[in-house]
C-alpha positions as CSV (number, residue, x, y, z in Angstrom):
1,M,9.0,-53.7,-53.1
2,T,6.3,-53.9,-50.5
3,A,3.5,-51.3,-50.8
4,V,2.7,-49.1,-47.8
5,D,-0.8,-49.0,-46.6
6,P,-1.6,-45.2,-46.2
7,M,-4.6,-45.9,-44.0
8,G,-2.6,-48.1,-41.7
9,S,0.2,-45.5,-41.5
10,S,-2.3,-42.8,-40.6
11,K,-3.9,-44.9,-37.9
12,D,-0.5,-45.7,-36.4
13,R,0.4,-42.0,-36.3
14,H,-2.8,-41.2,-34.5
15,E,-2.2,-43.9,-31.9
16,R,1.3,-42.6,-31.3
17,L,0.0,-39.0,-31.0
18,L,-2.8,-40.2,-28.6
19,A,-0.1,-41.8,-26.5
20,M,1.7,-38.5,-26.4
21,R,-1.4,-36.8,-25.0
22,A,-0.7,-37.5,-21.3
23,E,-3.5,-38.7,-19.1
24,R,-4.9,-35.9,-17.0
25,R,-3.4,-35.6,-13.6
26,L,-6.1,-34.9,-11.0
27,L,-5.5,-32.6,-8.1
28,D,-5.0,-34.2,-4.7
29,D,-8.3,-34.4,-2.8
30,A,-6.6,-33.0,0.3
31,D,-5.6,-29.8,-1.6
32,V,-9.2,-29.4,-2.9
33,E,-10.6,-29.9,0.7
34,S,-8.3,-27.2,1.9
35,A,-9.5,-24.8,-0.8
36,I,-13.2,-25.7,0.1
37,E,-12.5,-25.0,3.7
38,E,-10.9,-21.6,2.9
39,V,-13.9,-20.6,0.8
40,D,-16.5,-21.7,3.3
41,K,-14.8,-19.8,6.1
42,G,-14.3,-16.6,4.0
43,G,-17.8,-15.2,3.9
44,L,-17.7,-14.5,0.1
45,I,-20.6,-16.8,-0.7
46,A,-23.0,-14.9,1.7
47,L,-21.8,-11.6,0.3
48,L,-22.5,-12.4,-3.3
49,Q,-25.0,-15.2,-3.4
50,E,-28.1,-13.0,-4.0
51,F,-26.4,-11.2,-6.9
52,V,-25.2,-14.1,-8.9
53,H,-27.8,-16.8,-8.2
54,L,-31.1,-15.1,-9.1
55,D,-34.5,-16.4,-8.4
56,R,-35.6,-15.9,-12.0
57,G,-34.5,-17.8,-15.2
58,R,-32.7,-21.1,-15.5
59,P,-30.6,-22.2,-12.5
60,R,-26.9,-21.8,-13.1
61,K,-24.9,-25.0,-13.8
62,L,-22.0,-23.8,-11.6
63,T,-22.3,-22.6,-8.0
64,L,-20.5,-19.5,-6.7
65,R,-18.8,-21.8,-4.1
66,A,-17.4,-24.0,-6.9
67,L,-16.1,-21.0,-8.9
68,L,-14.3,-19.5,-5.8
69,V,-12.8,-22.9,-5.1
70,G,-11.6,-23.1,-8.7
71,M,-10.1,-19.7,-8.5
72,H,-8.3,-20.5,-5.3
73,L,-6.9,-23.7,-6.7
74,C,-5.9,-21.9,-9.9
75,T,-3.6,-19.6,-7.8
76,Q,-2.0,-22.6,-6.2
77,V,-1.1,-24.3,-9.5
78,G,-0.5,-21.1,-11.5
79,G,1.8,-19.0,-9.3
80,G,-1.0,-16.8,-8.0
81,K,-2.6,-15.9,-11.3
82,V,-6.3,-16.5,-12.0
83,I,-6.9,-17.4,-15.7
84,L,-10.5,-18.5,-16.4
85,E,-9.5,-21.1,-19.0
86,R,-7.3,-22.7,-16.3
87,V,-10.1,-22.5,-13.8
88,T,-12.4,-24.3,-16.3
89,D,-9.8,-27.0,-16.8
90,I,-9.4,-27.5,-13.0
91,L,-13.1,-27.6,-12.2
92,F,-14.4,-29.9,-15.0
93,F,-11.3,-32.0,-15.9
94,G,-8.9,-31.7,-13.0
95,L,-10.8,-33.0,-9.9
96,G,-11.6,-36.5,-8.7
97,P,-15.1,-37.9,-8.6
98,Q,-15.6,-37.3,-4.9
99,M,-14.6,-33.6,-5.1
100,R,-16.7,-33.1,-8.2
101,Q,-19.7,-34.5,-6.4
102,R,-19.0,-32.2,-3.3
103,L,-19.0,-29.2,-5.5
104,S,-22.0,-30.3,-7.6
105,L,-20.1,-29.9,-10.8
106,P,-21.8,-31.0,-14.1
107,D,-20.1,-33.4,-16.4
108,Y,-18.7,-32.3,-19.8
109,P,-17.1,-34.5,-22.4
110,D,-13.3,-34.1,-22.5
111,H,-13.0,-32.6,-25.9
112,D,-13.1,-29.1,-27.5
113,Q,-16.9,-28.6,-27.4
114,G,-17.1,-29.8,-23.8
115,F,-14.3,-27.5,-22.8
116,E,-16.0,-24.5,-24.5
117,A,-19.3,-25.3,-22.8
118,G,-17.6,-25.4,-19.4
119,Y,-15.7,-22.3,-20.1
120,A,-18.9,-20.4,-21.0
121,V,-20.4,-21.4,-17.7
122,V,-17.3,-20.2,-15.8
123,R,-17.1,-17.0,-17.7
124,R,-20.8,-16.1,-17.2
125,L,-20.6,-16.7,-13.5
126,F,-17.4,-14.7,-13.1
127,H,-18.8,-11.7,-14.9
128,A,-22.0,-11.9,-12.9
129,M,-19.9,-11.7,-9.7
130,R,-17.8,-8.9,-11.2
131,E,-20.9,-6.9,-12.1
132,A,-22.2,-7.1,-8.6
133,M,-19.0,-5.4,-7.4
134,D,-18.2,-3.0,-10.2
135,P,-18.0,0.6,-8.9
136,S,-17.5,2.1,-12.4
137,P,-20.4,3.5,-14.5
138,L,-18.3,2.8,-17.7
139,P,-18.4,-0.5,-19.5
140,A,-15.1,-2.1,-20.4
141,N,-14.1,-3.6,-23.8
142,K,-15.6,-0.6,-25.7
143,R,-13.9,2.5,-27.0
144,L,-16.3,5.0,-25.6
145,S,-16.3,8.6,-26.9
146,R,-15.6,11.1,-24.2
147,E,-19.1,12.5,-24.6
148,E,-20.7,9.1,-24.2
149,A,-18.5,8.4,-21.1
150,Q,-19.6,11.7,-19.5
151,R,-23.3,10.9,-20.3
152,L,-23.0,7.5,-18.6
153,A,-21.2,8.9,-15.6
154,A,-23.8,11.6,-15.1
155,A,-26.7,9.1,-15.4
156,A,-25.2,6.6,-12.9
157,D,-26.8,6.1,-9.5
158,P,-24.1,7.2,-6.9
159,E,-25.7,5.1,-4.1
160,R,-25.7,2.0,-6.3
161,L,-22.0,2.5,-7.3
162,A,-21.1,3.1,-3.6
163,A,-22.8,-0.2,-2.6
164,R,-20.8,-2.0,-5.3
165,E,-17.6,-0.4,-4.2
166,H,-18.3,-1.5,-0.6
167,R,-18.9,-5.1,-1.8
168,L,-15.6,-5.0,-3.8
169,A,-13.7,-3.8,-0.6
170,L,-15.3,-6.7,1.3
171,F,-14.3,-9.1,-1.4
172,T,-10.6,-8.0,-1.1
173,E,-10.7,-8.3,2.7
174,F,-12.2,-11.8,2.7
175,V,-9.5,-13.1,0.3
176,L,-6.6,-11.4,2.1
177,D,-7.8,-12.4,5.5
178,A,-8.0,-16.0,4.4
179,S,-4.3,-15.8,3.3
180,V,-3.1,-14.5,6.7
181,R,-5.4,-16.6,8.8
182,P,-2.6,-19.0,9.9
183,L,-0.8,-16.0,11.5
184,K,-3.8,-14.0,12.6
185,G,-3.3,-15.0,16.3
186,L,0.4,-14.2,16.2
187,L,-0.3,-10.8,14.5
188,N,-2.5,-9.9,17.5
189,E,-0.1,-11.3,20.0
190,L,3.3,-10.2,18.6
191,S,2.9,-7.3,16.2
192,D,2.8,-3.6,17.3
193,G,0.2,-2.9,14.6
194,S,2.4,-0.6,12.5
195,L,1.6,-0.2,8.8
196,A,3.0,1.2,5.6
197,V,0.8,2.5,2.9
198,D,2.0,2.9,-0.7
199,A,0.6,3.0,-4.2
200,T,2.5,0.8,-6.7
201,P,1.7,0.9,-10.5
202,I,0.4,-2.1,-12.3
203,R,-0.4,-2.5,-16.0
204,T,-3.8,-3.3,-17.3
205,F,-4.7,-5.6,-20.3
206,A,-5.5,-2.7,-22.6
207,R,-3.8,-0.1,-24.7
208,G,-3.8,3.4,-23.5
209,R,-5.2,6.2,-25.6
210,K,-4.2,9.8,-25.9
211,S,-5.2,11.6,-22.7
212,R,-7.0,14.4,-24.6
213,G,-8.1,12.3,-27.5
214,P,-11.7,11.7,-28.6
215,E,-11.9,8.1,-27.2
216,L,-11.2,6.3,-24.0
217,S,-9.3,3.1,-23.7
218,T,-11.1,-0.3,-23.6
219,D,-10.2,-0.2,-19.9
220,P,-11.8,3.2,-19.2
221,D,-11.0,3.2,-15.5
222,A,-7.2,3.0,-16.0
223,G,-4.9,5.9,-16.7
224,W,-1.3,6.8,-17.5
225,Y,1.3,6.5,-14.8
226,A,4.2,9.0,-14.8
227,R,7.4,8.2,-12.9
228,E,7.9,11.7,-11.4
229,G,5.9,13.9,-9.2
230,D,2.5,12.7,-8.0
231,H,2.3,10.0,-10.8
232,R,-0.6,11.6,-12.6
233,D,-0.6,11.8,-16.3
234,P,1.4,15.0,-17.1
235,D,-0.9,15.7,-20.1
236,T,-3.9,16.2,-17.7
237,V,-2.2,18.0,-14.8
238,P,-1.4,21.7,-15.2
239,V,1.9,23.0,-13.9
240,A,1.3,24.5,-10.4
241,D,2.1,28.2,-10.0
242,A,4.4,27.2,-7.1
243,M,6.4,25.1,-9.5
244,R,6.8,27.8,-12.1
245,P,9.4,30.7,-11.5
246,S,7.8,34.1,-11.4
247,D,8.3,36.2,-14.5
248,K,9.3,39.1,-12.3
249,R,12.4,37.4,-11.1
250,K,15.6,37.5,-13.1
251,K,17.2,34.3,-14.3
252,N,20.0,34.5,-11.8
253,Q,17.6,35.0,-9.0
254,R,15.8,31.7,-9.4
255,T,16.5,29.4,-6.5
256,K,17.9,25.9,-6.6
257,Q,14.5,24.6,-5.7
258,D,13.0,26.2,-8.8
259,R,15.6,24.7,-11.0
260,R,15.0,21.2,-9.4
261,K,11.3,21.5,-10.0
262,K,11.6,22.6,-13.6
263,A,14.0,19.8,-14.3
264,S,11.6,17.3,-12.6
265,L,8.8,18.4,-14.9
266,K,11.0,18.0,-18.0
267,K,11.9,14.5,-17.0
268,R,8.3,13.5,-16.5
269,A,7.6,10.7,-19.0
270,K,4.6,8.3,-19.4
271,Y,5.7,5.0,-18.0
272,L,2.7,2.6,-18.2
273,F,-1.0,2.5,-18.7
274,G,-2.8,0.9,-15.8
275,Y,-3.7,1.5,-12.1
276,D,-2.2,2.6,-8.8
277,A,-2.6,-0.3,-6.4
278,A,-2.7,1.2,-2.9
279,L,-1.4,-1.4,-0.5
280,A,-1.4,-1.5,3.3
281,V,1.5,-3.7,4.5
282,T,1.9,-4.7,8.2
283,R,5.4,-4.6,9.7
284,D,6.5,-4.5,13.3
285,A,8.4,-1.2,13.5
286,R,10.2,-2.2,16.7
287,Y,12.6,-4.7,15.1
288,D,14.9,-4.9,12.2
289,E,14.8,-8.0,10.0
290,V,18.1,-9.2,11.4
291,L,19.2,-12.8,11.7
292,L,19.8,-14.6,15.0
293,E,23.2,-16.0,15.9
294,D,22.4,-19.3,14.1
295,N,21.7,-17.2,10.9
296,T,18.0,-17.9,11.0
297,P,15.1,-15.4,11.3
298,S,13.5,-14.7,14.7
299,P,10.2,-16.4,15.2
300,D,9.1,-13.3,17.2
301,V,9.4,-11.0,14.1
302,L,6.6,-11.8,11.7
303,P,7.1,-11.4,7.9
304,T,5.7,-8.4,6.0
305,L,2.2,-9.1,4.7
306,V,-0.4,-7.1,2.8
307,L,-3.7,-6.6,4.6
308,G,-5.6,-4.2,2.3
309,V,-5.7,-3.1,-1.3
310,S,-7.6,-0.6,-3.4
311,L,-7.2,0.4,-7.1
312,D,-7.6,3.8,-8.8
313,K,-6.2,5.8,-11.6
314,P,-2.5,6.6,-11.0
315,G,-2.1,9.6,-8.7
316,H,-5.8,10.0,-8.1
317,R,-7.3,10.1,-4.5
318,P,-4.4,8.6,-2.6
319,A,-5.8,9.8,0.7
320,Y,-9.3,8.4,-0.1
321,N,-8.0,5.0,-1.1
322,G,-5.6,4.8,1.8
323,L,-8.1,5.9,4.4
324,K,-10.7,3.4,3.0
325,I,-8.2,0.6,3.6
326,L,-7.3,1.8,7.1
327,T,-10.9,2.3,8.2
328,R,-11.8,-1.2,7.2
329,L,-8.7,-2.6,9.0
330,R,-9.8,-1.0,12.2
331,E,-13.3,-2.4,11.7
332,R,-11.8,-5.9,11.2
333,G,-10.1,-5.6,14.6
334,Y,-6.5,-4.8,13.7
335,T,-4.7,-2.8,16.3
336,P,-3.3,0.6,15.1
337,G,0.4,1.5,15.5
338,F,2.8,3.7,13.5
339,L,1.8,4.6,10.0
340,A,4.3,5.5,7.2
341,G,3.4,6.8,3.8
342,D,5.2,8.6,1.0
343,L,4.7,12.3,0.1
344,A,1.5,11.7,-1.8
345,Y,-0.3,11.0,1.5
346,N,1.0,13.8,3.8
347,N,0.5,16.3,1.0
348,S,-3.2,15.6,1.1
349,E,-5.7,18.0,2.8
350,S,-5.6,17.4,6.6
351,D,-9.3,16.7,6.9
352,E,-9.0,14.0,4.2
353,W,-5.9,12.1,5.5
354,Q,-4.0,13.4,8.6
355,L,-6.9,14.0,11.0
356,P,-8.9,10.9,10.1
357,V,-5.8,8.8,10.4
358,R,-5.1,10.1,13.9
359,A,-8.8,9.6,14.8
360,L,-8.4,5.9,13.9
361,G,-5.5,5.6,16.4
362,Y,-2.5,5.6,14.0
363,K,0.6,7.5,14.7
364,P,1.9,9.0,11.4
365,V,5.6,9.3,10.5
366,Y,6.4,11.4,7.4
367,D,9.1,12.8,5.2
368,Y,8.7,16.3,3.7
369,R,9.2,18.1,0.4
370,V,11.9,20.7,0.3
371,D,9.5,23.6,0.3
372,Q,7.8,22.2,3.5
373,L,11.0,22.3,5.7
374,G,11.6,24.6,8.7
375,T,8.7,26.3,10.5
376,Q,5.4,24.8,9.3
377,A,2.8,26.3,11.7
378,E,2.4,28.3,14.9
379,T,-0.1,28.4,17.7
380,Q,-0.2,30.2,21.1
381,G,3.5,31.0,20.5
382,A,4.7,27.5,19.9
383,I,6.2,26.6,16.5
384,L,5.8,23.4,14.5
385,V,9.2,22.5,12.9
386,E,9.2,19.5,10.7
387,G,6.3,17.9,12.4
388,T,7.1,18.6,16.1
389,W,6.0,21.4,18.4
390,Y,8.9,23.4,19.9
391,C,9.7,26.4,22.0
392,P,9.4,29.7,20.0
393,S,12.9,30.6,21.2
394,M,14.6,27.6,19.6
395,P,17.7,29.0,17.8
396,Q,17.2,29.8,14.1
397,P,20.1,27.5,13.0
398,L,18.2,24.5,14.6
399,I,15.0,25.6,12.8
400,D,16.6,25.9,9.4
401,A,19.0,22.9,9.8
402,T,17.3,20.7,7.1
403,K,16.9,23.7,4.7
404,D,20.5,24.6,5.2
405,L,21.5,21.0,4.4
406,Y,19.6,21.1,1.1
407,D,21.1,24.5,0.2
408,E,24.6,23.1,1.0
409,R,25.2,25.7,3.7
410,I,26.0,22.9,6.2
411,D,27.4,19.3,5.8
412,R,25.7,16.1,6.9
413,E,27.5,15.7,10.1
414,T,26.5,19.2,11.2
415,W,22.9,18.5,10.3
416,T,22.9,15.4,12.5
417,R,24.2,17.4,15.5
418,L,21.7,20.2,14.9
419,I,18.8,17.7,14.8
420,A,19.9,16.2,18.1
421,A,20.2,19.7,19.6
422,R,16.5,20.3,19.0
423,K,15.4,17.8,21.7
424,P,15.6,20.2,24.7
425,Y,13.3,22.7,23.0
426,R,10.5,20.2,22.3
427,L,7.2,20.8,24.1
428,V,6.6,18.1,26.6
429,P,3.3,16.2,26.9
430,K,1.6,16.8,30.3
431,E,-1.1,14.2,29.8
432,N,-2.4,11.9,27.1
433,E,-4.7,13.1,24.4
434,D,-8.3,13.2,25.3
435,A,-11.0,11.4,23.3
436,E,-11.2,14.3,20.8
437,G,-7.5,14.5,20.3
438,H,-6.7,17.6,22.4
439,Q,-3.5,17.4,24.5
440,R,-1.9,19.5,27.3
441,V,1.8,20.2,26.7
442,M,4.3,22.0,28.8
443,C,7.0,24.5,27.9
444,P,10.4,22.8,28.1
445,A,11.6,25.1,30.9
446,E,8.6,24.0,33.0
447,A,9.4,20.4,32.3
448,G,13.0,20.8,33.4
449,K,14.4,20.3,29.9
450,A,15.7,23.9,29.4
451,Q,16.3,27.2,31.3
452,C,14.4,30.4,30.6
453,P,14.6,33.9,32.2
454,I,10.8,34.3,31.9
455,K,10.5,31.4,34.3
456,P,13.1,32.1,37.0
457,R,12.6,28.8,38.8
458,S,14.0,27.0,35.8
459,L,17.3,28.8,36.1
460,G,20.4,27.4,37.7
461,R,19.6,23.7,37.1
462,G,22.9,23.0,35.4
463,V,25.0,23.9,32.5
464,H,23.8,20.8,30.6
465,L,20.5,22.5,30.1
466,P,20.3,25.1,27.3
467,L,19.5,28.7,28.2
468,V,16.8,30.0,25.9
469,D,16.9,33.7,24.8
470,P,13.3,34.8,24.3
471,E,12.8,37.7,22.0
472,P,10.9,40.5,23.7
473,G,7.6,41.5,22.1
474,P,5.4,44.6,22.3
475,T,2.6,42.7,24.0
476,G,4.8,40.8,26.4
477,P,5.6,37.1,26.6
478,L,3.8,34.6,24.3
479,K,1.1,32.4,25.8
480,I,3.3,29.3,25.9
481,C,5.9,31.4,27.8
482,R,3.3,33.0,30.2
483,Q,1.7,29.7,31.2
484,R,3.0,26.4,32.4
485,S,1.1,24.5,29.7
486,I,-1.2,25.0,26.8
487,T,-3.8,22.8,25.0
488,L,-3.0,21.8,21.5
489,A,-6.1,21.1,19.3
490,P,-5.7,18.2,16.7
491,A,-6.4,20.6,13.8
492,E,-3.4,22.9,14.7
493,G,-0.5,22.0,12.4
494,A,-2.4,18.8,11.4
495,K,-1.1,18.7,7.9
496,H,2.6,18.3,8.9
497,W,2.4,16.9,12.5
498,Q,3.9,13.5,13.2
499,A,4.4,11.4,16.2
500,L,8.2,11.3,16.1
501,E,10.9,14.0,15.8
502,Y,11.9,14.2,12.2
503,G,15.4,12.9,11.4
504,D,16.3,11.5,14.8
505,E,17.3,7.9,15.4
506,E,13.9,6.7,16.5
507,W,12.3,8.3,13.5
508,Q,14.8,6.7,11.2
509,K,14.1,3.3,12.7
510,V,10.3,3.5,12.3
511,Y,10.1,5.4,9.1
512,F,12.6,3.3,7.1
513,R,11.6,0.0,8.5
514,L,8.0,0.7,7.4
515,R,8.9,2.3,4.0
516,N,11.4,-0.4,3.2
517,S,8.9,-3.1,4.0
518,V,6.2,-1.9,1.6
519,E,8.8,-1.3,-1.2
520,G,10.2,-4.7,-0.6
521,Y,6.8,-6.3,-0.7
522,N,6.1,-4.5,-4.0
523,G,9.2,-6.1,-5.5
524,Y,8.4,-9.5,-4.0
525,A,4.9,-9.6,-5.6
526,K,6.2,-8.2,-8.9
527,N,8.7,-11.0,-9.3
528,P,8.2,-12.2,-12.9
529,L,8.9,-15.8,-11.7
530,A,6.0,-15.6,-9.2
531,E,2.9,-13.4,-9.1
532,A,4.2,-10.8,-11.5
533,I,1.5,-8.3,-10.4
534,E,2.9,-5.5,-12.6
535,A,2.5,-7.4,-15.8
536,S,-0.7,-6.9,-17.7
537,G,-0.7,-10.5,-18.9
538,S,-1.3,-11.8,-15.4
539,R,-4.8,-10.3,-15.4
540,R,-6.5,-10.5,-18.8
541,I,-9.9,-9.1,-17.9
542,R,-10.5,-5.4,-18.2
543,G,-12.2,-3.0,-15.8
544,I,-11.4,-1.8,-12.3
545,A,-13.6,-4.5,-10.6
546,A,-12.0,-7.4,-12.6
547,Q,-8.5,-6.1,-12.1
548,T,-9.1,-5.8,-8.4
549,M,-10.5,-9.3,-8.1
550,L,-7.7,-10.9,-10.0
551,L,-5.0,-8.8,-8.2
552,V,-6.2,-9.6,-4.7
553,F,-5.9,-13.4,-5.5
554,Q,-2.3,-12.7,-6.6
555,L,-1.6,-10.7,-3.4
556,A,-3.1,-13.5,-1.3
557,H,-0.8,-16.0,-3.0
558,A,2.2,-13.7,-2.3
559,N,1.1,-13.7,1.4
560,R,0.9,-17.5,1.5
561,R,4.3,-17.8,-0.2
562,K,5.9,-15.3,2.2
563,I,4.5,-17.2,5.2
564,K,5.6,-20.5,3.9
565,N,9.1,-19.3,3.1
566,W,9.4,-17.7,6.5
567,V,8.3,-20.8,8.4
568,E,10.6,-23.0,6.4
569,T,13.6,-20.9,7.4
570,L,12.9,-20.9,11.2
571,A,15.0,-23.0,13.6
572,L,12.3,-24.3,16.0
573,N,12.8,-26.3,19.2
574,G,16.5,-26.5,18.7
575,G,16.2,-28.1,15.3
576,R,17.6,-27.1,11.9
577,P,15.5,-25.0,9.5
578,R,14.1,-26.7,6.4
579,R,15.5,-24.1,4.0
580,R,18.5,-21.8,4.0
581,T,17.8,-18.1,4.7
582,H,18.6,-15.8,1.9
583,H,21.4,-13.5,2.9
584,R,20.1,-10.0,3.6
585,R,22.0,-7.0,2.5
586,R,23.8,-5.1,5.3
587,T,21.9,-1.9,6.2
588,K,23.3,1.4,6.9
589,P,23.9,2.2,10.6
590,L,20.9,3.9,12.3
591,G,21.6,7.6,12.9
592,S,23.8,7.9,9.7
593,W,20.9,9.0,7.4
594,T,20.5,12.5,6.3
595,P,18.0,13.9,3.7
596,T,20.9,14.3,1.2
597,G,22.6,11.0,1.8
598,Y,24.2,8.9,4.4
599,L,27.1,10.0,6.6
600,A,30.5,8.8,5.5
601,P,31.8,5.9,7.7
602,T,34.3,6.8,10.3
603,G,37.6,5.0,10.9
């Protein structure tokens, strides 16, 4: 029997295992050139150069330009995710000699020690960049006591933190603008500038702690997200008096609204530990996403894209974060249009959201809570009903239409008719708003939309015009009734005012197109087979700055993916599209929506 050489057998196994270790596949030079061009055009190097490449100490072995190129390439090969180990592998072991020379990359041996040396260089530069943009006074990766956290927050320099926050906002803008640059000209040419703002929850790579416990999480800037209400942690938000039935009322006197609110509070449950990512998504509100006759998208209706992002604790400062994004969008040259947001935004204080938004040129469209329906404000005799100024003599059933629908005193078809019947009572603009937001508006009888006995010249114009029945008062007619027109100041009814009549067909078109677009984008970017932005494992560095930096690269990748998929499905110059369009779900007919559900189909 022949003896087996153990040394020969071991050597043979090693040779076979070495053969299994595939030769590294280098990235195509054209792809790397494209990434270099994106970084060079973006402006990030000029923004951060002085903070990461200091004059003192040893020079860094890796340039900021090379790191940003590596992060960009990482999103292309990793489905939008930036993982520093993968960035290391790309920069030091995945590029050809010419690209390595262009980026001034040092050489490291292709073994474990070489990889660790390269990884240390990447990690140090990334964290230097993160520190230059970190708006938080609290360090991550430590379980700070609440007393220590309060001490650090009190000792922090507000101006320094504000400067870092501004740099972080610029960072997100440069990355997102680069992702939409191929369509920037078409956005200016074709889009009406409408936006939807919304905050969507994302997990962070840390375990949440008890809200009132002695220690903070290792990601101290994150918080608990609750599904219901304003999404704040229910352990830290007291129940509002308005949401608690008065002790003086008997049980059978509690309204349906009270019971709904009480049930909502009971259902509140902690859902995830992380951040609210406030997104501003562009969408042309003039068009539906319908297919052409050849079953392809219209090249004149651009895809939904995210243009701005800001992170904060769930439910905290929605107006501040939304306004920060919108202000920067205007400074970047984006034209304002309609603006839709959920209840978290129009329930903010008017001087924190509604008035600044209008000053920026946006036309808000809102939905309302049940307790905000009906008459919301009054001025000079005019009444604000669900966001629109009307004649004070508008019949009470029209004023209470939506409240009556919620209380089941009318059905959905009746509500639709009552909403349409409000139009003749609407105050009519006499001229455009001035530079300060003031506007002259006319009584509907003066504008020929109604008939009123206080204004005899409006009578006898036809039975198609409603005849108002003004209620006599001890001091005579109201100002809006005495005069032909009045001036509305922007602060009057500002909290609930909106640009369109609530519930009518035009409002439904704009509001739901915008709201559906941002909700659809959230789902698109949360796809676990793509960017998976909700998953904590896709961003494995803690702290609000790091989470923002990694998230914005994911959103930029989602933008590029959306643009690519859209272009591939277009039929251009009479040719066939490259890819089949996904079948879109049939939408409900416009005008069939009501606050309590859609109208039943007829026929």
